[in-house]
Legacy VTK file of the C-alpha trace (Angstrom):
# vtk DataFile Version 3.0
C-alpha trace
ASCII
DATASET POLYDATA
POINTS 575 float
20.588 -164.448 -68.099
24.774 -164.785 -67.413
24.386 -161.170 -66.315
21.171 -160.986 -63.777
20.885 -164.593 -63.046
17.068 -164.238 -63.688
14.964 -167.277 -65.015
12.426 -167.361 -67.877
14.012 -164.884 -69.684
16.337 -165.477 -72.900
18.189 -163.212 -75.364
16.979 -163.104 -78.815
19.517 -163.563 -81.285
22.310 -161.501 -79.465
19.804 -158.930 -78.117
19.843 -158.167 -74.497
16.959 -159.592 -72.112
14.720 -157.442 -70.402
16.107 -157.649 -67.470
19.522 -156.469 -68.649
17.827 -154.093 -70.584
16.107 -152.678 -67.603
18.993 -152.598 -65.453
21.132 -150.907 -67.997
23.654 -153.990 -68.425
25.421 -155.156 -71.197
24.301 -158.824 -71.645
27.102 -161.444 -72.086
24.958 -164.295 -73.080
26.749 -166.389 -75.938
24.214 -169.160 -76.094
23.027 -169.762 -79.627
20.939 -172.681 -79.454
17.247 -172.094 -78.761
15.634 -173.871 -76.149
13.057 -176.782 -77.510
9.336 -175.860 -77.149
7.523 -177.460 -74.039
5.817 -180.813 -74.990
2.118 -180.495 -75.070
0.625 -182.472 -72.349
-2.997 -182.408 -73.738
-3.550 -183.940 -77.232
-7.054 -182.397 -77.449
-5.714 -179.015 -77.225
-6.594 -177.036 -80.869
-4.638 -174.442 -82.451
-6.162 -171.391 -83.633
-4.871 -168.687 -86.105
-3.749 -165.335 -84.661
-6.814 -163.701 -86.024
-9.146 -165.952 -83.935
-7.456 -165.643 -80.715
-9.842 -163.560 -78.411
-10.720 -163.282 -74.803
-14.134 -164.927 -75.717
-12.299 -168.002 -76.867
-10.243 -168.581 -73.720
-13.355 -169.853 -71.390
-16.712 -171.274 -72.574
-17.773 -171.813 -68.910
-14.593 -171.806 -66.777
-11.637 -169.768 -67.409
-8.306 -171.789 -67.034
-4.716 -169.953 -66.800
-3.450 -170.161 -70.424
0.320 -170.302 -71.626
1.404 -169.029 -75.144
3.716 -171.533 -76.779
5.134 -171.721 -80.075
6.826 -173.947 -82.546
10.587 -173.612 -83.157
10.444 -172.603 -86.654
13.017 -169.599 -87.422
11.815 -166.720 -89.468
13.682 -166.107 -93.035
13.653 -162.421 -93.641
15.901 -160.603 -96.136
17.367 -157.507 -94.859
15.680 -155.413 -97.381
12.007 -156.899 -96.136
12.842 -156.575 -92.870
14.294 -152.945 -92.815
11.188 -151.795 -95.098
8.740 -153.309 -93.036
10.585 -151.670 -89.610
10.541 -148.311 -91.336
6.856 -148.503 -92.370
5.272 -149.512 -88.973
4.127 -152.607 -90.329
4.503 -156.095 -88.132
5.466 -159.157 -90.606
3.271 -162.158 -89.341
3.236 -164.182 -92.890
6.006 -166.617 -91.646
4.742 -166.210 -88.161
3.512 -169.889 -86.574
0.550 -169.923 -85.362
0.143 -169.041 -81.607
-0.856 -172.093 -79.533
-3.171 -172.242 -76.452
-1.989 -174.428 -73.857
-4.755 -175.055 -71.157
-3.160 -176.260 -67.893
-5.700 -178.161 -65.385
-5.414 -177.031 -61.875
-6.125 -179.001 -58.562
-7.204 -176.004 -56.565
-8.572 -172.586 -57.222
-5.991 -169.716 -57.384
-8.141 -166.402 -56.919
-6.357 -162.910 -57.412
-5.686 -161.768 -54.056
-7.742 -158.698 -53.070
-6.343 -155.363 -53.788
-3.588 -156.660 -55.524
-3.048 -155.676 -59.302
-4.246 -158.158 -61.813
-1.139 -157.098 -64.108
1.371 -157.829 -61.579
0.013 -160.976 -60.031
1.002 -164.367 -61.847
0.327 -167.645 -60.251
3.426 -169.284 -59.151
2.920 -172.660 -60.818
2.716 -171.330 -64.162
4.060 -168.661 -66.738
2.645 -166.603 -69.379
4.925 -166.616 -72.127
4.716 -164.384 -75.268
7.710 -165.095 -77.367
7.365 -162.391 -79.630
9.976 -162.943 -82.499
12.175 -159.669 -82.319
13.732 -159.008 -85.770
17.390 -158.714 -86.171
19.425 -155.563 -86.445
16.667 -153.856 -84.276
17.600 -150.469 -82.606
17.307 -149.876 -78.706
14.061 -147.878 -79.495
12.297 -150.611 -81.596
13.412 -152.967 -79.035
12.043 -150.972 -75.745
8.636 -150.846 -77.770
8.424 -154.901 -78.052
9.531 -155.207 -74.617
6.532 -152.710 -73.699
4.204 -154.678 -76.092
5.248 -158.086 -74.319
4.227 -156.256 -70.857
0.817 -155.185 -72.087
0.099 -158.597 -73.675
1.098 -160.411 -70.517
-0.875 -158.037 -68.420
-3.989 -158.636 -70.789
-3.512 -162.409 -70.539
-3.749 -162.159 -66.650
-6.695 -159.973 -66.736
-8.629 -162.235 -69.243
-7.777 -165.443 -67.472
-9.101 -164.104 -63.971
-12.410 -162.305 -65.651
-15.644 -162.936 -63.974
-18.226 -164.257 -65.768
-21.256 -162.415 -66.600
-22.131 -159.297 -64.470
-20.287 -158.949 -61.341
-21.730 -159.057 -58.125
-21.773 -155.850 -56.167
-18.982 -155.640 -53.240
-19.923 -155.759 -49.533
-19.231 -151.912 -49.559
-20.777 -151.276 -52.645
-24.629 -152.365 -51.406
-25.792 -148.746 -50.092
-26.863 -147.942 -46.875
-29.961 -149.893 -45.602
-33.212 -148.828 -46.302
-34.271 -147.658 -42.731
-31.110 -145.504 -42.361
-31.886 -143.939 -45.724
-35.206 -143.114 -44.327
-33.602 -141.477 -41.248
-31.156 -139.517 -43.371
-33.774 -138.116 -45.625
-35.969 -137.108 -42.669
-33.308 -135.202 -40.418
-31.186 -133.503 -43.635
-32.605 -130.115 -43.959
-34.665 -130.327 -40.976
-34.580 -128.144 -38.095
-32.599 -130.982 -36.312
-29.829 -129.743 -38.053
-28.488 -126.145 -38.345
-28.581 -124.045 -41.376
-24.836 -123.887 -41.350
-24.181 -127.721 -41.837
-27.046 -128.236 -44.127
-25.105 -126.566 -46.843
-22.460 -129.547 -46.789
-25.124 -131.799 -48.124
-26.675 -129.770 -50.880
-24.353 -130.720 -53.515
-26.263 -134.099 -53.732
-29.914 -133.241 -53.130
-32.158 -135.275 -51.216
-34.030 -136.768 -54.244
-30.739 -137.771 -56.009
-29.483 -139.457 -52.545
-32.915 -141.601 -52.607
-32.615 -142.289 -56.172
-29.038 -143.384 -56.086
-29.515 -145.720 -52.862
-32.730 -147.114 -54.182
-30.845 -148.327 -57.129
-27.767 -149.742 -55.313
-30.319 -151.880 -53.016
-32.227 -152.973 -56.168
-28.739 -153.836 -58.108
-30.305 -152.282 -61.137
-26.920 -150.227 -62.061
-24.293 -151.003 -64.239
-20.631 -151.224 -62.867
-19.651 -147.630 -63.130
-22.944 -146.168 -61.937
-22.527 -148.541 -58.675
-19.065 -146.789 -58.238
-20.289 -143.371 -58.390
-23.450 -144.091 -56.158
-21.418 -145.889 -53.798
-19.164 -142.991 -53.186
-22.074 -140.475 -53.072
-23.933 -142.258 -50.715
-21.514 -143.574 -48.422
-19.852 -140.456 -48.349
-23.327 -138.824 -47.287
-23.860 -141.431 -44.805
-20.668 -140.706 -42.938
-21.304 -136.771 -42.838
-24.686 -137.488 -41.526
-23.468 -139.634 -38.733
-20.686 -137.161 -37.953
-23.413 -134.403 -37.583
-25.511 -136.484 -35.400
-22.554 -137.267 -33.188
-21.776 -133.488 -32.943
-25.123 -132.815 -31.999
-24.784 -134.861 -29.008
-28.330 -136.576 -28.304
-26.836 -140.183 -27.820
-25.235 -141.833 -24.991
-21.409 -142.665 -25.335
-21.935 -146.490 -25.930
-24.469 -145.682 -28.638
-22.038 -142.872 -29.748
-19.036 -145.168 -30.196
-20.893 -147.662 -32.347
-22.270 -144.570 -34.422
-18.553 -143.558 -34.595
-17.354 -147.024 -35.785
-20.264 -147.066 -38.152
-19.236 -143.931 -39.789
-15.739 -144.793 -40.314
-16.954 -147.647 -42.211
-18.705 -145.574 -44.683
-15.985 -143.412 -44.977
-13.707 -146.371 -46.147
-16.287 -147.719 -48.365
-16.805 -144.246 -50.152
-13.151 -144.112 -50.745
-12.515 -147.589 -51.802
-15.525 -147.176 -54.330
-13.849 -143.735 -55.343
-10.804 -145.883 -56.298
-12.859 -147.821 -58.905
-14.250 -145.106 -60.797
-13.049 -145.147 -64.532
-12.281 -141.591 -65.194
-12.526 -142.191 -69.068
-16.376 -142.356 -68.669
-18.857 -140.088 -70.205
-18.931 -136.776 -67.957
-22.153 -136.456 -65.912
-23.475 -134.510 -62.796
-23.157 -137.704 -60.784
-19.457 -138.453 -61.713
-18.865 -134.517 -60.584
-20.726 -135.200 -57.442
-18.685 -138.398 -56.656
-15.326 -136.561 -57.412
-16.468 -133.701 -54.976
-17.455 -136.225 -52.411
-14.065 -137.794 -52.682
-12.297 -134.328 -52.067
-14.081 -133.928 -48.698
-13.313 -137.182 -47.743
-9.566 -137.400 -48.441
-8.983 -133.635 -47.470
-10.078 -134.531 -44.231
-7.748 -137.420 -44.050
-4.906 -135.062 -45.361
-4.355 -136.488 -48.554
-4.153 -132.737 -50.159
-2.168 -133.681 -53.247
-4.592 -136.740 -54.229
-7.659 -133.829 -53.594
-5.709 -131.303 -56.046
-5.733 -133.833 -58.886
-9.468 -134.767 -57.896
-10.323 -131.160 -58.067
-8.834 -130.691 -61.518
-10.783 -133.310 -62.715
-13.983 -132.162 -61.087
-13.513 -128.660 -62.498
-12.773 -130.240 -66.063
-15.830 -132.282 -65.592
-18.137 -129.123 -64.646
-16.624 -127.280 -67.814
-17.747 -129.994 -70.064
-21.205 -130.118 -68.611
-21.565 -126.190 -68.931
-21.851 -125.379 -65.525
-19.449 -122.695 -66.148
-22.327 -120.820 -67.844
-24.749 -118.757 -66.429
-27.944 -121.107 -67.750
-27.882 -124.602 -68.810
-29.152 -124.134 -72.403
-30.850 -121.228 -74.567
-34.095 -121.335 -72.891
-32.544 -119.539 -69.770
-33.671 -122.635 -67.479
-32.666 -122.156 -63.857
-29.720 -124.385 -62.377
-30.830 -126.663 -59.795
-29.799 -126.442 -56.157
-27.279 -129.170 -56.437
-25.890 -127.753 -59.448
-25.334 -124.417 -57.970
-23.441 -126.046 -55.034
-21.290 -128.132 -57.317
-20.230 -124.799 -59.029
-19.724 -123.370 -55.836
-17.550 -125.926 -54.514
-15.381 -126.169 -57.816
-14.963 -122.739 -57.575
-13.669 -122.559 -53.857
-11.782 -125.935 -54.256
-10.033 -124.586 -57.600
-8.895 -121.408 -56.199
-7.571 -122.699 -53.158
-5.338 -125.481 -54.604
-4.372 -123.057 -57.173
-3.408 -120.789 -54.327
-1.414 -123.547 -52.411
-0.186 -125.587 -55.558
-0.047 -123.778 -58.781
-0.893 -119.865 -58.864
-0.261 -119.974 -62.648
-2.946 -122.468 -63.443
-6.816 -122.450 -63.110
-9.210 -124.899 -64.263
-12.678 -123.548 -63.781
-13.560 -119.946 -64.783
-16.937 -118.684 -64.729
-18.765 -115.995 -66.232
-19.012 -112.655 -64.491
-21.782 -111.815 -61.976
-22.600 -115.595 -62.066
-21.208 -116.190 -58.610
-23.170 -113.316 -56.761
-26.586 -114.802 -58.389
-25.597 -118.479 -57.118
-24.794 -117.252 -53.632
-27.443 -114.511 -52.701
-30.419 -116.496 -51.327
-28.664 -119.889 -51.829
-25.918 -120.406 -49.735
-26.128 -119.637 -45.658
-23.692 -117.345 -44.154
-20.777 -119.597 -43.067
-20.271 -120.989 -46.972
-20.677 -117.369 -47.879
-17.863 -116.217 -45.986
-15.463 -119.168 -47.645
-16.801 -117.939 -51.016
-15.837 -114.370 -50.430
-12.149 -115.759 -49.299
-11.949 -117.424 -52.584
-12.858 -114.662 -54.491
-10.363 -112.814 -52.762
-7.744 -115.635 -53.746
-9.143 -115.170 -57.344
-8.034 -111.762 -57.523
-4.590 -112.576 -55.897
-4.249 -115.233 -58.640
-4.203 -112.777 -61.365
-1.321 -110.817 -59.575
0.586 -114.079 -59.117
0.334 -114.989 -63.025
1.525 -111.604 -64.283
4.299 -111.894 -61.766
5.523 -115.565 -62.486
4.939 -114.770 -66.385
7.802 -112.069 -65.819
11.269 -112.689 -65.104
11.898 -109.738 -63.097
10.085 -108.367 -59.981
9.414 -105.274 -61.280
5.878 -105.732 -62.175
3.233 -103.026 -60.743
0.194 -104.223 -59.576
-2.822 -104.114 -61.820
-5.217 -101.322 -60.347
-8.336 -103.749 -59.830
-5.907 -106.032 -57.829
-3.968 -103.609 -55.685
-2.925 -104.430 -52.263
-5.028 -101.793 -50.710
-8.386 -103.085 -52.418
-7.425 -106.468 -51.706
-6.819 -105.622 -47.765
-10.058 -103.718 -47.820
-11.854 -106.816 -49.218
-10.063 -108.950 -46.324
-11.259 -106.303 -43.720
-14.640 -106.835 -44.793
-14.591 -110.660 -44.718
-13.396 -110.256 -40.992
-16.639 -108.326 -40.284
-18.633 -110.983 -41.964
-16.856 -113.664 -39.639
-17.691 -111.729 -36.485
-21.411 -111.727 -37.580
-21.249 -115.384 -38.259
-19.538 -116.171 -34.898
-22.283 -114.293 -33.164
-25.015 -116.275 -34.681
-27.608 -118.429 -32.815
-27.001 -121.809 -31.378
-29.540 -123.050 -33.685
-27.654 -122.057 -36.642
-24.468 -124.022 -35.516
-26.509 -127.095 -34.637
-24.514 -130.203 -36.084
-21.323 -128.539 -36.007
-18.518 -127.460 -33.654
-19.228 -123.550 -33.650
-16.031 -122.691 -31.606
-13.586 -124.514 -33.470
-15.187 -123.727 -36.886
-14.602 -119.963 -36.092
-11.145 -120.665 -35.280
-10.716 -122.021 -38.693
-12.571 -119.282 -40.323
-10.150 -117.052 -38.647
-6.969 -119.133 -39.465
-8.086 -118.910 -42.907
-8.649 -115.180 -43.083
-5.430 -114.430 -41.602
-3.744 -116.857 -43.836
-4.822 -114.756 -46.925
-4.154 -111.605 -45.058
-0.692 -112.965 -44.563
0.085 -114.059 -48.103
-1.175 -110.885 -49.634
1.015 -108.758 -47.263
4.011 -110.999 -48.016
3.368 -110.584 -51.532
3.192 -107.039 -51.255
6.485 -106.922 -48.971
8.120 -108.704 -52.021
7.069 -107.147 -55.004
6.339 -103.578 -55.789
3.244 -101.952 -54.977
3.260 -102.728 -51.008
0.871 -100.970 -48.562
2.069 -98.469 -46.053
3.159 -100.158 -42.910
2.683 -103.616 -44.374
5.437 -104.917 -42.332
3.765 -104.456 -39.205
0.610 -105.692 -40.499
2.316 -108.785 -41.911
4.020 -109.930 -38.459
0.563 -109.037 -36.782
-1.608 -111.287 -39.030
1.193 -113.980 -38.643
0.843 -114.014 -34.988
-2.905 -114.273 -35.262
-2.871 -116.851 -37.773
-0.615 -119.252 -35.673
-2.895 -117.961 -32.655
-5.915 -119.349 -34.264
-3.844 -122.512 -34.980
-3.377 -123.227 -31.551
-6.818 -123.059 -30.238
-7.567 -125.695 -32.746
-4.541 -127.841 -31.582
-6.262 -127.673 -28.260
-9.610 -129.776 -29.117
-9.813 -132.546 -26.557
-11.119 -135.089 -29.252
-7.807 -136.021 -31.107
-9.319 -137.256 -34.450
-11.508 -134.146 -34.648
-8.659 -131.875 -34.195
-6.576 -133.741 -36.730
-9.649 -133.258 -38.977
-9.542 -129.457 -38.270
-5.795 -129.498 -38.913
-6.353 -131.041 -42.328
-8.893 -128.322 -43.518
-6.526 -125.596 -41.916
-2.786 -126.537 -41.727
-2.465 -128.447 -44.646
-5.145 -126.186 -46.709
-3.652 -123.011 -46.467
-0.195 -122.078 -47.389
2.483 -121.847 -44.469
3.276 -117.985 -45.184
2.820 -117.433 -41.396
5.560 -120.033 -40.280
8.078 -118.485 -42.815
7.537 -114.982 -41.868
7.962 -115.566 -38.176
11.368 -117.780 -38.656
12.718 -114.788 -41.029
11.790 -112.276 -38.558
13.503 -114.227 -35.896
16.568 -114.917 -37.385
16.885 -111.434 -38.721
15.835 -109.633 -35.260
16.270 -112.393 -32.675
12.782 -111.958 -31.566
12.482 -114.235 -28.682
8.337 -113.877 -28.910
8.386 -115.406 -32.598
10.722 -117.871 -31.793
8.489 -119.279 -28.285
5.380 -119.061 -30.206
6.775 -121.425 -33.171
8.121 -123.553 -30.370
4.718 -123.556 -28.871
2.878 -124.330 -32.306
5.370 -127.299 -32.766
4.784 -128.610 -29.121
1.182 -128.478 -29.501
1.062 -130.498 -32.672
2.858 -133.263 -31.250
-0.335 -135.171 -30.163
-1.359 -135.249 -33.427
1.438 -136.666 -35.093
0.791 -140.447 -34.326
-2.592 -139.688 -36.300
-1.614 -138.104 -39.506
1.626 -137.945 -41.623
0.991 -134.834 -43.014
0.836 -133.166 -39.880
4.147 -135.128 -38.610
5.735 -133.438 -41.907
4.599 -129.964 -40.819
5.598 -130.153 -37.251
9.158 -131.569 -38.121
9.113 -128.194 -40.429
8.529 -126.224 -37.512
11.294 -127.878 -35.520
13.548 -127.360 -38.283
12.903 -123.424 -38.063
13.278 -123.652 -34.426
16.436 -125.503 -34.861
17.652 -122.716 -37.620
16.560 -119.858 -35.501
18.521 -120.977 -32.299
LINES 1 576
575 0 1 2 3 4 5 6 7 8 9 10 11 12 13 14 15 16 17 18 19 20 21 22 23 24 25 26 27 28 29 30 31 32 33 34 35 36 37 38 39 40 41 42 43 44 45 46 47 48 49 50 51 52 53 54 55 56 57 58 59 60 61 62 63 64 65 66 67 68 69 70 71 72 73 74 75 76 77 78 79 80 81 82 83 84 85 86 87 88 89 90 91 92 93 94 95 96 97 98 99 100 101 102 103 104 105 106 107 108 109 110 111 112 113 114 115 116 117 118 119 120 121 122 123 124 125 126 127 128 129 130 131 132 133 134 135 136 137 138 139 140 141 142 143 144 145 146 147 148 149 150 151 152 153 154 155 156 157 158 159 160 161 162 163 164 165 166 167 168 169 170 171 172 173 174 175 176 177 178 179 180 181 182 183 184 185 186 187 188 189 190 191 192 193 194 195 196 197 198 199 200 201 202 203 204 205 206 207 208 209 210 211 212 213 214 215 216 217 218 219 220 221 222 223 224 225 226 227 228 229 230 231 232 233 234 235 236 237 238 239 240 241 242 243 244 245 246 247 248 249 250 251 252 253 254 255 256 257 258 259 260 261 262 263 264 265 266 267 268 269 270 271 272 273 274 275 276 277 278 279 280 281 282 283 284 285 286 287 288 289 290 291 292 293 294 295 296 297 298 299 300 301 302 303 304 305 306 307 308 309 310 311 312 313 314 315 316 317 318 319 320 321 322 323 324 325 326 327 328 329 330 331 332 333 334 335 336 337 338 339 340 341 342 343 344 345 346 347 348 349 350 351 352 353 354 355 356 357 358 359 360 361 362 363 364 365 366 367 368 369 370 371 372 373 374 375 376 377 378 379 380 381 382 383 384 385 386 387 388 389 390 391 392 393 394 395 396 397 398 399 400 401 402 403 404 405 406 407 408 409 410 411 412 413 414 415 416 417 418 419 420 421 422 423 424 425 426 427 428 429 430 431 432 433 434 435 436 437 438 439 440 441 442 443 444 445 446 447 448 449 450 451 452 453 454 455 456 457 458 459 460 461 462 463 464 465 466 467 468 469 470 471 472 473 474 475 476 477 478 479 480 481 482 483 484 485 486 487 488 489 490 491 492 493 494 495 496 497 498 499 500 501 502 503 504 505 506 507 508 509 510 511 512 513 514 515 516 517 518 519 520 521 522 523 524 525 526 527 528 529 530 531 532 533 534 535 536 537 538 539 540 541 542 543 544 545 546 547 548 549 550 551 552 553 554 555 556 557 558 559 560 561 562 563 564 565 566 567 568 569 570 571 572 573 574
């Protein structure tokens, strides 16, 4: 091309090439002579009509790369016929020469690199030419559509060229866990070796379902979609199980190191299988369980925005399955335990991510009274506290939706969502947290009790700080909310400091991902504003302390690095 000097592109009768079109250049190429077609080296190649050119015709036993060529026969069209066909949306093929598939033998096999997008990878020793005949006098919009069609066809040809024959062999990370390890998991999950608090984190995938999934993976009697879904659930459960075993601390250091390495491998395998799931498949409870497992894994890695998208998809699937209703059908059958916990997790995650990212939109609305029926006698006290906080967040969201839908800030708080009632519910949650913190060590077995309580208090103070901040910004503020706001912000960051002091860096980063990146940073902004307006050195020193304590975790987490830099910016502006 005369403008971009790229090869393997050509102008079609005065129209710019795709490279110039993409870069917004005016193509100056003036060549009118068309290049002659490549000489056919293999005389045994048979031509086929466009109607019989299918993927199945590409390779009977072994798929070879193909290049599409065409004879150099000009297409004669009258202006009236051309214009009528363009406006009617038809594609003219009567005068188009038949496409010829030219198979090029290879001396060595070329495989697609692992993890590479097939649509973007083309072997260097061949090109895939589509050579659509673009009619003359075509507008910019129609030309763009043809270019898009070229890219789609090129992508399809590359994928067809490297399509596997028959049923694909499961990858190493999709073979499930060993049978002995499965037996160990099924024996310990739900037993007295684990506390009642940590047992709730396994109940969204029941032991019966976990056993069925793993056995089907080991026997390879699954479809490709089922293999990916089951692999996510099984490997995520294995990762959580080993982390719980390590927290109990019944193994020596050498064995613990091996278990920690194996746990990380299971986590990577689950995340890799999650990326292979097609979200266009039929909604099922297994797909919902896999998406929830993906949220837990990626939120622990700090990928909060991706977890938000997974949560939105999970909530839509739960709604399609009818889990937002009280009973599954007209016969009033009770929900299974794993269905109940899927509902609880969808509700909590939906309200929390909406609180952080998009207050005007929620994706999982359940029937009234349904949550009380699910929580009573089902969830342990620790999970019940998080559900209670999610209900407060849900009450605050209705207030935020009304404010965001009105251009002015003179909106009165609805009576059912008044600041006083919300703060009263927050105080009840605080009393519940004190009761949970006083639970026996057996209840906390498998969890880090001290840091779990610190995370609970951080979440509680974060919700209180946000409610007080909203009441301070809009009408309906509570009496003395200014002092309460500063006090709550101080308590929130003090809870964060205790999390930063965890000796094991990976565990500290995991807690930060579930607290610092999971809840809004209202307290940081409140103390920054107070330090600027009142020159309060205490607030400035608290911000400095948090920024300093976050430094050891910067090398292990990009989200924590971003927030630590935000604290430093606030400190610099305050000074």
